[in-house]
Structure formats: structure tokens, C-alpha cells
C-alpha positions in Angstrom: -3.1 5.4 14.0 -7.0 5.1 14.3 -7.1 2.7 11.3 -5.0 0.2 13.2 -7.5 -0.1 16.0 -10.4 -1.1 13.6 -10.9 -4.7 13.0 -9.5 -6.1 9.8 -12.8 -7.1 8.3 -14.2 -3.6 8.7 -10.9 -2.0 7.4 -11.3 -4.4 4.2 -15.0 -3.2 3.9 -14.0 0.3 4.3 -11.3 0.0 1.6 -13.7 -2.0 -0.7 -16.4 0.7 -0.3 -13.9 3.7 -1.0 -12.6 2.0 -4.2 -16.1 1.2 -5.2 -17.2 4.9 -4.8 -14.3 6.0 -6.9 -15.0 3.4 -9.4 -18.9 4.1 -9.6 -18.2 7.8 -9.8 -16.2 7.6 -12.6 -18.6 5.2 -14.3 -21.3 7.6 -13.5 -19.5 10.6 -14.8 -18.6 8.8 -18.0 -22.3 7.7 -18.7 -23.5 11.3 -17.9 -20.9 12.7 -20.4 -21.7 10.2 -23.2 -25.5 10.8 -22.9 -24.9 14.6 -22.8 -22.6 14.3 -25.9 -25.3 12.3 -27.9 -28.2 14.4 -27.0 -26.3 17.6 -28.0 -25.1 15.8 -31.3 -28.9 15.2 -32.1 -29.8 18.8 -31.5 -26.8 20.1 -33.5 -27.6 17.7 -36.3 -31.4 18.9 -36.6 -30.0 22.6 -36.2 -27.5 22.2 -39.2 -29.9 20.4 -41.3 -32.7 23.0 -41.1 -30.1 25.8 -41.6 -28.9 24.1 -44.8 -32.5 23.5 -46.1 -33.1 27.2 -45.5 -30.1 28.1 -47.3 -30.9 25.8 -50.4 -34.4 27.0 -50.4 -33.6 30.7 -50.3 -32.5 30.4 -54.2 -35.7 28.7 -55.4 -38.3 31.2 -53.8 -38.3 34.1 -51.4 -38.2 33.1 -47.9 -41.1 33.9 -45.4 -41.5 33.4 -41.9 -44.2 30.5 -42.4 -41.9 28.9 -45.1 -38.8 28.9 -42.6 -41.3 27.5 -39.9 -42.0 24.8 -42.2 -38.3 23.8 -42.7 -37.9 23.8 -38.8 -41.0 21.5 -38.2 -39.6 19.1 -41.0 -36.2 18.7 -39.2 -37.0 19.0 -35.6 -40.7 17.2 -35.6 -42.3 17.2 -32.4 -39.2 16.9 -30.2 -39.0 20.8 -30.0 -42.2 22.9 -30.1 -40.5 26.3 -30.3 -37.3 26.1 -32.8 -36.6 29.5 -34.4 -34.4 31.1 -37.2 -33.3 34.3 -38.5 -31.6 35.5 -41.5 -28.7 38.3 -41.5 -28.1 40.2 -44.6 -24.9 41.9 -45.9 -25.5 44.9 -43.8 -25.4 42.8 -40.7 -29.0 43.4 -40.1 -31.8 40.8 -39.4 -33.5 40.3 -42.6 -36.2 37.9 -41.6 -37.1 35.7 -38.6 -39.7 33.5 -37.2 -42.4 35.1 -35.3 -41.5 33.2 -32.1 -38.3 35.2 -31.5 -38.8 38.6 -29.7 -35.2 39.7 -29.8 -32.5 38.9 -32.4 -30.3 35.9 -31.9 -27.0 36.9 -30.7 -24.1 37.0 -33.4 -20.7 36.4 -31.5 -17.3 37.3 -32.7 -16.3 33.8 -32.7 -19.3 32.9 -35.0 -18.3 35.8 -37.4 -14.7 34.6 -37.6 -15.5 31.1 -38.2 -18.2 32.3 -40.9 -15.4 34.2 -42.7 -13.6 30.8 -43.0 -16.8 29.2 -44.3 -17.4 27.2 -41.1 -20.6 26.7 -39.2 -20.6 27.6 -35.4 -22.7 25.6 -32.8 -23.2 27.6 -29.5 -25.2 27.5 -26.3 -26.9 30.4 -24.6 -29.1 31.2 -21.6 -32.1 33.4 -22.4 -31.6 36.9 -20.8 -35.5 37.3 -19.8 -36.5 33.5 -19.4 -33.3 32.3 -18.2 -33.7 29.0 -20.2 -30.9 27.4 -22.1 -31.0 27.2 -26.0 -28.8 25.9 -28.6 -28.1 27.7 -32.0 -26.0 27.2 -35.2 -24.7 30.0 -37.1 -24.3 28.9 -40.9 -22.3 31.2 -43.2 -24.0 31.8 -46.7 -21.3 30.9 -49.3 -21.0 31.5 -53.1 -18.5 29.7 -55.1 -16.8 28.7 -51.9 -16.5 32.4 -50.4 -18.2 34.0 -47.7 -21.0 36.4 -49.0 -21.5 38.2 -45.6 -24.8 36.7 -45.0 -25.6 34.3 -42.1 -28.5 31.8 -41.4 -29.0 31.0 -37.8 -31.3 28.3 -36.3 -31.9 27.8 -32.7 -33.9 25.6 -30.2 -34.6 25.3 -26.6 -32.8 22.7 -24.6 -35.5 22.2 -22.0 -36.1 18.5 -23.0 -32.3 18.0 -23.3 -31.7 19.5 -19.9 -34.7 17.7 -18.4 -33.2 14.2 -19.7 -29.8 14.9 -18.3 -31.3 16.0 -14.9 -33.2 12.7 -15.0 -30.1 10.7 -15.8 -28.4 12.6 -13.0 -30.9 11.8 -10.6 -30.9 8.1 -11.4 -27.1 8.0 -11.2 -27.2 9.8 -7.8 -29.7 7.3 -6.4 -28.4 4.2 -8.1 -24.7 4.6 -7.6 -24.8 5.1 -3.6 -27.2 2.5 -3.5 -24.7 0.1 -5.3 -22.1 1.1 -3.2 -23.8 0.5 0.1 -25.1 -3.0 -1.3 -21.6 -3.8 -2.5 -20.0 -2.7 0.7 -22.6 -5.0 2.9 -21.9 -7.9 0.5 -18.3 -7.3 0.7 -18.4 -7.3 4.4 -20.3 -10.7 4.5 -17.9 -12.2 2.1 -15.1 -11.0 4.2 -16.4 -12.2 7.4 -17.0 -15.7 5.7 -13.4 -15.5 4.3 -12.0 -14.9 7.5 -14.1 -17.4 9.5 -11.2 -20.0 9.2 -9.0 -17.5 11.0 -11.4 -17.1 13.8 -11.7 -20.9 14.0 -7.8 -21.0 14.2 -7.9 -18.3 16.9 -10.4 -20.2 18.9 -8.6 -23.6 18.5 -5.1 -22.0 19.4 -6.6 -20.2 22.8 -7.7 -23.6 24.0 -4.3 -25.1 23.5 -2.0 -25.7 26.6 1.2 -27.3 27.3 -0.4 -30.7 27.4 -2.5 -30.3 24.2 0.5 -29.8 21.9 0.0 -32.9 19.9 -3.4 -31.6 18.6 -3.3 -29.8 15.1 -5.6 -27.4 13.5 -7.9 -28.7 10.7 -6.6 -27.7 7.1 -9.1 -25.6 5.0 -10.0 -27.6 1.7 -8.7 -24.8 -0.5 -5.0 -24.5 -1.1 -4.8 -20.8 -0.5 -3.3 -18.3 2.1 -5.4 -19.6 4.8 -4.3 -23.3 4.3 -0.7 -22.0 4.3 -1.5 -20.0 7.6 -2.8 -23.2 9.1 0.1 -25.5 8.0 2.6 -22.9 9.3 0.7 -23.0 12.7 0.8 -26.6 12.8 4.5 -26.5 12.1 5.0 -24.1 15.0 2.8 -26.6 17.2 5.2 -29.4 16.1 8.2 -27.5 16.9 6.9 -26.5 20.3 5.7 -30.2 21.1 9.4 -31.3 20.2 10.8 -28.4 22.4 8.6 -29.3 25.3 9.6 -33.0 24.8 13.0 -32.0 24.8 12.8 -29.8 27.8 11.0 -32.6 29.8 13.7 -35.0 28.8 16.5 -32.4 29.8 15.0 -32.1 33.2 14.9 -35.7 33.6 18.5 -36.2 32.3 19.8 -33.5 34.7 18.1 -35.3 37.6 19.4 -38.6 36.4 23.1 -37.4 36.0 23.3 -35.5 39.3 21.2 -38.1 41.3 23.8 -40.9 40.6 26.8 -39.1 42.0 24.8 -37.8 45.0 23.7 -41.4 45.6 27.3 -42.4 45.5 28.2 -39.6 48.0 25.6 -40.5 50.4 26.4 -44.2 50.2 30.2 -43.5 50.9 29.4 -41.2 53.7 26.8 -43.7 55.3 29.3 -46.6 54.9 32.2 -44.7 56.3 30.1 -43.7 59.3 28.5 -47.0 60.0 31.5 -48.3 62.1 35.0 -47.4 63.1 37.4 -47.8 60.2 41.2 -47.6 59.7 42.5 -44.5 58.3 43.1 -45.9 55.1 39.5 -46.8 54.5 38.6 -43.4 55.4 40.9 -41.9 52.9 39.7 -44.3 50.2 36.2 -43.2 50.9 37.1 -39.4 50.8 39.0 -40.2 47.3 35.6 -41.7 46.1 33.6 -38.7 47.5 36.2 -36.3 45.6 35.9 -38.3 42.4 32.0 -38.0 42.4 32.1 -34.2 43.5 34.5 -33.6 40.8 32.3 -35.3 38.1 29.3 -33.1 39.5 31.3 -30.2 39.4 32.2 -31.0 35.8 28.6 -31.4 35.0 27.5 -28.1 36.7 30.2 -26.1 35.0 29.3 -27.5 31.5 25.6 -26.7 32.0 26.5 -23.1 33.2 28.7 -22.4 30.2 26.1 -24.1 27.9 23.5 -21.8 29.2 25.8 -18.6 29.0 26.8 -19.5 25.4 23.2 -20.0 24.3 22.2 -16.7 25.9 25.2 -15.0 24.2 26.5 -13.7 27.5 30.0 -15.1 26.9 32.9 -12.6 27.0 34.7 -13.7 23.7 38.5 -13.0 23.5 39.2 -12.6 19.9 42.7 -12.8 18.7 44.9 -14.0 15.7 45.4 -17.5 16.1 48.2 -19.5 14.7 46.6 -22.6 13.3 49.5 -24.8 13.6 50.2 -24.0 17.2 46.4 -24.2 17.9 46.1 -27.8 16.6 49.5 -28.8 18.3 48.1 -27.5 21.6 44.9 -29.5 21.2 46.8 -32.5 20.3 49.0 -32.5 23.3 45.9 -31.9 25.5 43.9 -35.0 24.2 46.9 -37.4 23.4 46.9 -39.2 26.9 43.4 -40.3 26.4 44.1 -41.6 22.8 47.3 -43.4 24.2 45.2 -44.9 26.9 42.6 -46.2 24.5 45.2 -47.3 21.8 43.7 -45.1 19.2 45.8 -43.2 16.7 45.2 -39.3 16.3 46.2 -38.0 13.0 46.4 -34.1 12.5 47.6 -31.9 9.7 51.3 -32.7 9.1 51.7 -34.9 12.2 55.1 -35.7 13.2 56.6 -32.9 11.0 57.8 -29.4 12.1 55.2 -26.8 12.0 57.7 -24.0 11.9 58.4 -25.0 8.1 56.9 -22.4 5.6 55.6 -25.3 3.5 53.4 -26.7 6.3 52.3 -23.3 7.9 48.5 -23.4 8.1 48.3 -19.8 8.6 46.2 -17.6 11.2 42.7 -17.0 11.6 40.5 -14.9 13.9 38.9 -16.8 16.8 38.5 -17.1 20.6 40.8 -20.0 21.0 39.7 -21.2 24.4 36.1 -21.6 23.2 37.0 -22.9 20.0 39.4 -25.6 21.4 36.6 -26.7 23.8 34.5 -27.6 20.8 37.2 -29.4 18.8 38.5 -31.2 22.0 34.9 -32.5 22.8 34.8 -33.9 19.2 38.3 -35.6 19.5 37.4 -37.1 23.0 33.9 -38.2 21.8 35.6 -39.9 18.6 38.1 -41.5 21.0 35.5 -43.0 23.3 33.5 -44.6 20.5 36.6 -46.0 18.4 37.9 -49.5 18.9 41.5 -50.1 20.0 43.7 -50.0 16.9 41.7 -47.6 15.0 42.6 -44.0 13.7 40.7 -40.7 14.3 41.7 -37.8 11.9 41.4 -34.1 12.6 41.5 -32.1 9.3 41.7 -28.4 8.7 40.8 -27.0 5.3 40.8 -23.3 4.1 37.9 -22.8 1.6 36.3 -19.6 0.0 35.1 -17.5 2.6 35.4 -20.1 5.5 37.7 -22.3 7.6 36.6 -25.9 8.1 37.7 -28.5 10.8 36.8 -32.1 10.4 36.8 -35.0 12.9 36.6 -38.1 11.2 36.4 -41.6 13.3 36.2 -45.2 12.4 33.9 -46.1 15.3 30.4 -47.5 15.7 28.7 -44.7 14.0 25.5 -43.2 14.9 22.0 -44.7 14.1 20.1 -42.4 11.6 17.2 -41.9 13.9 19.4 -40.4 16.5 21.2 -37.9 14.1 18.6 -35.1 14.5 18.9 -35.3 18.3 22.7 -35.8 18.7 23.6 -32.3 19.9 20.7 -32.2 22.7 21.9 -31.9 26.0 22.4 -35.5 27.6 21.0 -37.2 24.6 22.8 -40.5 23.9 22.1 -42.9 20.8 22.4 -45.5 23.8 19.0 -45.7 25.0 20.0 -47.7 27.9 21.7 -44.6 29.2 24.9 -46.5 30.1 27.4 -44.3 31.9 30.1 -46.8 31.6 31.6 -45.1 28.5 32.2 -42.0 30.5 30.9 -38.4 30.0 27.8 -36.7 31.2 26.2 -36.2 27.7 26.6 -32.4 27.6 29.9 -32.5 25.1 28.2 -32.2 21.9 25.7 -29.5 23.0 28.6 -27.6 24.5 30.5 -28.0 21.2 27.5 -26.7 19.1 27.0 -23.7 21.5 30.9 -22.9 21.1 30.7 -23.1 17.4 27.5 -20.8 17.5 29.5 -18.3 19.5 31.9 -17.9 16.3 28.7 -17.6 14.1 29.7 -21.1 12.7 27.8 -24.3 11.9 28.3 -27.8 12.8 26.8 -31.0 11.2 27.5 -34.6 11.2 27.2 -37.5 8.7 27.3 -41.1 9.8 26.6 -44.7 8.7 25.8 -46.9 11.5 28.8 -49.2 12.1 31.1 -47.2 9.7 32.1 -44.2 12.0 31.2 -40.5 11.9 32.4 -37.3 10.3 31.8 -34.1 12.3 32.3 -30.9 10.4 32.7 -27.4 11.8 32.3 -24.4 9.3 33.5 -21.2 10.7 32.8 -17.9 8.1 35.7 -15.9 7.4 34.1 -12.6 8.2 34.3 -13.8 11.9 38.1 -14.3 11.6 
């Protein structure tokens, strides 16, 4: 649309001007109608008073044109210089009239009908010869409340009334458009001033770069929509700053994680080639190289899977999953790690037959392979951070509209300042970035991505030194 190409301040001004035009037009029309009504009321009151005076006087003495003119002057004063009147007798003929009438005043059918009911009639006409408008009243002569057939008609030209209305119309035609233009100009200036903070925000935002994300926009003093916009923009800058920091940290972490095995590979190869060695030493060097390449391959595969999961380009293999068999398979997969670390793993109905109907966990719909990656990562992470002799518990809960998995450990816990970043790739609560505990730091990020593929959520609660609880919630519509 054409309006969409017009600047906002101009659109607001045009809209303001249109509504003002409609409003002022309605006001002007109302003023004109009220003044017109009042002027006609004044004329009608003078006409009716004159007609009634003539009607009352005709019983006291014979009416003559001069006497009739005297009554007209008494009620009209100097406002009208040419009022006139006529009397219509029983035969319907004009019996008397003022000398300033060249032709008889019209008696309309409407006036006769109302006169028969004892009602006066006010009417406006335009003179056939002069073309000037005039107003007249037709008053029926009543005797004992009944119409006698006689009429008294009094009229007056509307020159002064029409002139007054024309003057008012001219004033309104000049004043109202002028008022609209002035109001539109004032509205434009006010709109420009009101939108100045937005323009300032635009200039400030245009000057921001990737290195300036710590800067923030100045907040307007008024707590209005513009302040809310500035606060929203500052919030976006804060999120961008955090995202850039995480990206820089991620790049550094990837370099760190890949540099170590590459350095080991190079050192092993250089050491093996430095001099002739027995076959057993070469085999040992190759075993070390294989270990490091396996670790590098695992990191790369995890990163690729994480990238595919975050871009939703993973082919999900949805199926009805037997919960008991699903948990048993996970337990069998991670049990060697728990045995090696002397940590007890407790799962739903551990040590009892899952074929029992009493202990049947039912089924749910999921992509079992990807969901098992998420839960295995949580269990292995719990085992890694649990002391020997402690317990890790895997729970499955069916609630209204969702399936919940919980992994509860008794390890060292997570510092509160690390909780917001625990699912970031390569983030470790241990700032020394010690690799002695194993793992590349991608597990929890991958877990969150796998849960996201199931339209679920994952959160963690922890008290440092007292263990942690990871909770996966999978909505039932996904299953």
C-alpha cells in the first residue's frame, strides 16, 4: 500500500488531520444549525405575537392597514423594515392587507388543514418576482375554540436572517480549515518531538558493532512505551552480548579440546620416529594414537550431532517405546562405568522382573535412540561426579500430560553461579578446565538438544556439596 511507504510521523499527522476535519466539520455544522434554529425562532415569535395582537384588536375596533402596520412595528421593531400582513375572510378572500404587499400571501393546503384543527402554521417561501426568501405565520381565527374560517397571516423578509447565516458560514469556512491546518502542524511538531527518542535509538543502534555490545541505550525519564522499547532493546543487546561471549568461549573451547589430542598425536609420532625402536614400543605408540584419535572422533561426532539437533535436521524415528525395556537397556549400557567407579545405580523396580504387570511402566512414543543418548549422558555425568559408595537414582514418573525422567546423584553438586551455563558446550563448573575426570564437555549440551528434539524441557536443581537433580519433561502430545 502507498500508506506503508509514508513515514510514521507523516502518517500520524495525516490521520490526525483527517479526524480533526471530521470533528470540526461536525462542530461547524452543529453551530450553524443551532444559530439557524435560534434566528428562525426569534422571527417566528415576532410573527406569532403580531398575528395574535391583530386577532385581539379586531374585536375592539375595525382594522385598517395603518393599524395593522402599527402592530407589526410594535413586535418587529427596527429588525425588519418591511413586515406585512393580510386578513382572509369567511369567503376565502383577502379582506385587508398592508400596502407593502403587491400580491396576496399564499395560503397553502397544509395551512388550511392545520387551521381547521386550530393550529398556526409557520412556512418559508421565496418571492416569485424578487427571489428573496420570507417567513410567514398563518393563524386561524377561533370562536369558542372552533375555527371560523378566517385567517390572519403575518410575514417578514428573511434578508437579515439569511445574511447572518451567510456570515456565520463564511466565518466557519475560514476558521475551521485554518484550525485544522494549525492543529495538523502542531500535531506534526509534537509527533516529531515524541518520536525523537526513537530516532536517537536508531542512531545509537546503527553505531553498535560486535565489539560495542556492552553499551546500552539511555532510558527516557518517562515510564512509557518508549522507555519499554529502550528496555527491550537493551535486553536484546544483553542477550547478544552473552551469545557472542558464549560463541567466543565455544570457539576457544573447541580449539582447546582438539589441540590437546593433536598435540599428543604429534608427540607420539615424533617420539616414535626419533630413533629405531622395538616393535612393542611402536605398537604402544599406535595404541596411544588410536586412543587420541578415538577421542577426537567422539568430540567431532558429538559436535556434528549437536549442530544437526539444534538445526532440527535430525531424522527422528518415532515408535512406541516399552518403558521397562528402555530403562533396562540404558542400565545395561552404563552399568560397567558405575561398577568401575563403585557407584550404585538405582532404576525403577531394580532387581525385579519387568515382565510383571504390577511393575509394568507402560509405553510412550519417542525416538528411543536419541532419548537414550540424553539419559545416558546424565547418568554417566552423575557417575563421574559421585564419590565411591554413593548412589545415583533414575526415576520415571507419569504425570498429567507428560512423562518425567529424573536423575538424582549425591555428588559434589554445581555452584549456583554455574547453573545458567551448565548446558553450554564445553562449559565446566571447574574453571581450571581439568580433563582428568574425562569427557569433552559436550554431553549436557547434547542432552538438552536431544530433549529439544522431543519438544521437551530439561532443568537442574543443585546445592553445592549436596548433589544435583536433572529433570527431563516430555509432553504427552509428542508420545
